[in-house]
Steps between C-alpha positions, in 0.01 A plus 500: 500500500158565354371588846776755544421655159129518592578671827726749323228574243239547772731727699577697184127538426432620852787746483383621159150555638619677814756727337340563160141387450356615835628860473377521143162362606476756781594774252239374253236495773587856603481612135159337464372687806638824355327429168170445683545834676571670169191341345288633787657845455425487127134415570473785749661738251251386238207568732649839592543592134139408429393720792713790375360463148146496642557814707673673209202421280268658758725806526504547122120473493463797740418810296607853587141571601498203738837603640369850567201351682733290718706808583185690594377209711808514724712805406864541597424790739205636698417770240321727747407777256398264220288298743304805616456626143374157391236505775395854407466391138306191608264720704443752219443228242229324702323830581508594131374158389225491763398859427494593870719812494205733568419311822840589644501855365163576653552311821570731795391274778846460654845652495652174377280493193595856417869415518448203273333708232713720292408817380565659169699216353224244560765257625457283807769369732541255784548673836787482749708239313781354709751235394741350752743211480404198707765284665262206538632162384277319250469125544654316209682807366857620537478837675835595350341490154133592553404835651164576661335843523187623679280730291222686680263766368143627514252543222147646490264303278149371472458137599462388136811688388691364798422140399626583152812656650576189709447276197752706307754460781444123500553478122790745490816395318690566824456265797308644795370339818211682666575510872207703632209725399305738722254775416302790640154603379382859456184656636245368250191688615514734199595233246199373308670241279683225694721437194643850542620453858876560508690301761857558611695173479837436667695229322821320603687294241824308474705500183834347405818570308818316411808624682816563303758225539 
């Protein structure tokens, strides 16, 4: 009799395990896996929030002056007219600072130097400016967002002023890549001071702008 009772109890235990405990255990295991996934998601969200807070802090630290510099570095359009005016202003400022205006006014050694010098207004300009869009693809950049433009022009300067001019391009708030430079020299037989020789320089640059989305 006791043996029969033991067998019944064992069978009942097995049945209880199969039909009740095992499903609950499987459900508990699945819930534990889900909890682990949620914990991982929470950690990732925490890291993401820290990153967002960090970037927001950087954004808030950018002043209006800095933001204007960034916009000038890579503007949202080519700005053809503004670009040419900026280079004319750059040219006039360096000639004024270096005190070399009289060299260009008095220089009549070549047609190019005459065209560079202005007349009554005492203003100087770059010559033959040309800005064209470039379809070239830049490595590492999305061509659908970053535009490239070729900017070519000529300028008549002494060698010293030309070095100053190039330095100003390199330190400009807008990004430029110098692609090529060539020059022609005038007939110098009547020029006594080598520092007053005016060369005609042909310059090719690349500049960039952000395309509208």
